[in-house]
N, C-alpha and C positions, 0 to 999 in steps of 0.2 A: 450310318449303322447304329443300331441301338446298343448301348453298353450293357455289360453283365456285371452287376454289382452284388456282392455278398456282404451282409453285416453279421458278424459272429459276436455273440454276447454270452459270456460264461454265466451259468446259473448260480446265483448266490455264491460268487467266487470265493471270497475270503472264508466265509463260513464253511463252504464245501471242502476247501483245502484242510481246514481244521478238523472236520469230521472224517476226512479221508485219512489223516495222519494219526488220529486218536479214535480208535474204534469205540471207546466208551462214550463218545459224544454223538455217535450216529443215532439218528431217529429222535434226538432230543432237541428241544427249543434252545437255540444257541445264538448269542450275539457276540460279535467281535467289537471290542472297545473297552471302555472303562466303566466300572459299575459305581464309581464314586458319585457323590451328590451332583457334581457339575459335569459328569461324564456324558458321552454321547455314543450312540450306536453307530458304528462305521459300516456294519453289515449284519444281516439277520438271516438265519437259515429258514427254509420253507416251513419247518415245524413252528418256528417263532412267528412267522408271518401270518399263520392261521389265527393268532391272537391279536393281530393288528400291529405287531412290532415292525418298524421300518427303519431303514438307514436314515441317519441325521436326526433321529428322535432322541430326546433327552433320556438318559439311562433310567432316571427315576420313574418317568412315565412308562417306559418299557417294562420295568419290573412290576408296576401296578397292573399293567395289562396282562402280564404273564409272570406270576409269582415264582414259577419254577425255572425261569429263564437263567441259563448258564452264561456267564461272561468269561471270555478269554481275551487276553491281550493280543493285539495284532502282531504278526511277524512279517514285516514288510520285506525283509530280505528273501524270505521264502516265497512270498507272492510274486516278487520280481523274477525270481529264478523260474518259477512255474510259468509265468507269462512269457519268458524268453523261450521256454520249451514249446509253448503253443505257437509262438511266432516262427519257430523253426519249421513247424508243420506248414504254416501259411506259405513260407518261402519255397516250399516244394512245388507250389502252384503258381505263385506270382510274386514279384517284388514290389508291386504297386499296392502298398499296405499303409493305411492311415489309422494308427492307434488313436482311440479316443480316451482310453484309460488302460490300466493293467488288464482289464477283463473284457474289453470290447474293441473291435476294429472293423474298418471297411476294407474289402479286397476288391480290386478291379480285375476280373478274370476274363475280360473280353478276349484277350490274347494270352492264354495261359500256357505254362511250361509243359503241361502234360498233353496238350492238344485235345482236351475234353470239350465236346461241343456244348453240352448242357451244364449251365452253372449249378443247377440243383444237384447234379451228380457230384460236382466238386464239393458242394456243401455237405452232402451225405458222407463223402470220404473223410472230410476234415472232422466232422462230428465223431465218426467211427474211430478215427485215429486218436483223437483227444481222449476218448473213453478207454480205448485199449492201452494206450501208452501212459496216460496220466490218471486214469480212474476218476475223471471229472466229466460233467455233463455241460454241453453247450447248446444254445439255441441259434438257429440260423434263419435269416431272412434274405430272399433273393428278389431282385427287381432290376429295372433299367436305370434307376438313379438312387442316390443316397437316402433321400427322404423316405421313399417307399421301402427300400431294403431295411431301414431301421424300424419302420412301422411293422414290417412283416416279421422281424425277429421277436418282437414283443407279443405277437398275436397269439401264439400257442405255447407260451412258456409254462412250465420248464420243459426242457428237451424238445423244443419246438422246431418245426421245419415248415416254412411257408413261402410260397412264391406268388408274387403279384405280377401277372402278365399285363402288357400294355392294354389289351382288350378289356381287362377287368379293373383297371386302375380307377377310373372315374366313379364307377359304382362302389368300389371299395372305399374310396375317400369320402363319398357322399354320406356313408353311414358312420364315419369316424366321429366319436365325441371330440369336441374342440380341444379338450385337455390332452388328447393324444397327439396333437400336432407338435412338431418339433419347434421349440422356442416358446411354446405357450405354457407359462407357469401359472400358479394360482392367481396372481394379481391380474395378469393379462386375461385369463379365463373369465374372471369375474367381470372385467370390463366388457369382454365380448358378450357375456350373458346379458348385460344391461343394454347392449345394442341388438339383442334378439338373435345372437349367433350362438348356436349350441352344437352344431355338427358341421361336417364338411360341405354338405349341400348348401346350407345357409351361408357359409363363408364364401362359397363359389358365386353366390348371387350378389355379393358386394363388389363394387367397382374398386379398381386399384387406387383411384384418387381418394375414395372415402377411407380405405384402409390405411393409406399413407398419411392422411390427415389425422387419423386416430392413433396410429401406432408408429409413425415415423418410418424409417427405412425398413423396419421389420414388416411393415404393412405390405410392401410389395412382395416380400418373401412369402407371406401368407397367401397372397393373391395367386402366386405361381404354384405353391404347394396344393392349393385347392383344385388346381387344374392339372395336377400330376406332372408339373414342370420343376425340375431341379437340375440345373446344368453345372453345378459345382463338381469339380474333378475330385477323384480320390487322390489326396496329397500325401506323399511319403515323407516330406520334410516341411518344416515351417521356420519362420524367424521368431525366435523368442523375444517377447516384448517387455517382460518384467520378471523380477525375482522378488519374492517376499515371504514373510512369515508373520504369524500372530499368536499371541498367548491368551487363552482364556484363564482367568485368575481363579484361584481356589476360593477367594473371598473378594467381594467388591471392595475397592479402595478409593479413598478421596484425599488422603494426606499427601502433600506435595512430595515429601521424602520417599514415600512408598511408590508413588507413581514414577519418580525419577529412577529409582532402583529397577523397577520393572522395565522401564524404557531402555535402560542400559542392557538388561538381559536380552531383550528382543533385538536390539541393535547388534549385540555380539553374535547372536545366532544368524542374523541376516548377513553379517560379514562372512561367516562360514559358508553359507549357501551361495553367496556371490563368488567366493573362491572356487568352490566345487564346480559351479556352472560356467565359470569364465565370463560371466555377463558383466558388461560395463555400461552404466547409464548415468545420466546427470539430473534426474528428477527423483526426489524423495517424497513419498506419500505416507502420511500418518493416518491410521484408522483407529477410531475409538468407539467402542460400543458401551453404552451406559447400562445401568442396572435394569432399566425398563426396556432394554433391547433396541432403543433408538440409537442410531449411530451417525457419526460424521466423519468426513475425510478432509484433510488439508494437505496441500502439495507446495513444494518450492523447487525451483530449478537453479542449477549452478553451471558455470561454463566448464568446470572440470569434472572428471569422472568421480563418482561417489563409490569408492571401493574400500575405504579404510574407516576404522572406528573414529579417528580424530576428525574425519570429514562428516561422517554421518551423524554421530551423536550430538554435536552442537546444533546441527540443522534440525534434528528431531526435537531438541529442547525448544528451539525457536518456534517450531510448529505447535508444540504443546502449549505455548503461551496463548495461542488463539482458542484454546479449549477451556470452557468453564466446567470444572468438575468438582469443586468443593461442595456444592449442593446436589450434585448428580454423580454418585459413585460410579466408578468405572468397572466394567465386567471384563472387557477385552481390550488389548492394545496390539496393534499391528503396524509393521513398517514394510514398505516395498520400494525398490528402485526400478525406474522405468525410463523410457526415452533413450533407447540404445545409442551409444556412441559409435559402436562398431557392431553391426549385427552379424551373428554367426548362425549357420543352419543347425538345427537340432531335430532329432527324431520327434515327431509330433506325438507327444504323450503328456500325461498328467502325473507321471510317476513321482516327481518331486513333490507336487501338490498333495498327492494321495498319502505320501509318507507323513504329512502333517496331521492326518486325521486321528492318529493315535496319541498325539501329544498336544497339539496347539489348536487345531481347527475344531472347536466345539461350539 
């Protein structure tokens, strides 16, 4: 039996919440994030996107593109609260929900609580209730697997509703630009272009062996996507594999004393995140990004759990000794603990990661 999968994606979620809560911001180009020189845009309203402003863009570039751009600081607690309200609506139809972030999720409605036969009718109801209850707009994609449902939700944004039926899938995929395929970022897209692959049809003409040779394990995933195959289930829980944080510095640093002080601050924050998450791992990874945006990582493992500052900070200093930074000033320092000692199930989300966007992840 074919599955019925819905992908719900909130339209310009953070920015839309800010415009909803502050009428003076409605209809104006808005960015959620920091306007400082080293800031980054976490989200952009559709008014701002008309000027080319996008999430993850440097704030200074965004202001050059849109001089009238209004910056507001993110309110993660509010976004989390609104996201929980959205999920309450989801749970009226199914408990098989896989959050990808605060603003998007997969729902498996093959056997739904309301006994509604058509997934598109469920999607319409969800969109309607989100608008009526929360004054926010969502786009929805419906298909028989996750890959196609996600592609469909992007197809008619904002406020989109799109269904890809099995009989339409191959034709739909054939016309897709390769950049639209799940997992194909700018680097992979450029490599595919050099191989003469620009759309789904050209991707489908490639053998699994060739794609695996060029792209590793992801190659077989692309091979299946091009044929409308995606057997991955909608997963309501996952095993957390790591906890980390990183700081983008106000100014590049190269003095040892300054670097050690910043390393201490990152380690201290990491301890707090480990405590809140309950995660216990025994591998520490140091990430350093230099002034020219090149970056390196170094890792060390220990038999014991890395959960306290007196265990993590000395190990971080040991890793730092492997980094040459006196002639290559540092822009960003990050630490993470991985290799779980005892894995605990967590809701599949990026909520903790997303909260970094307004302080560290720039």
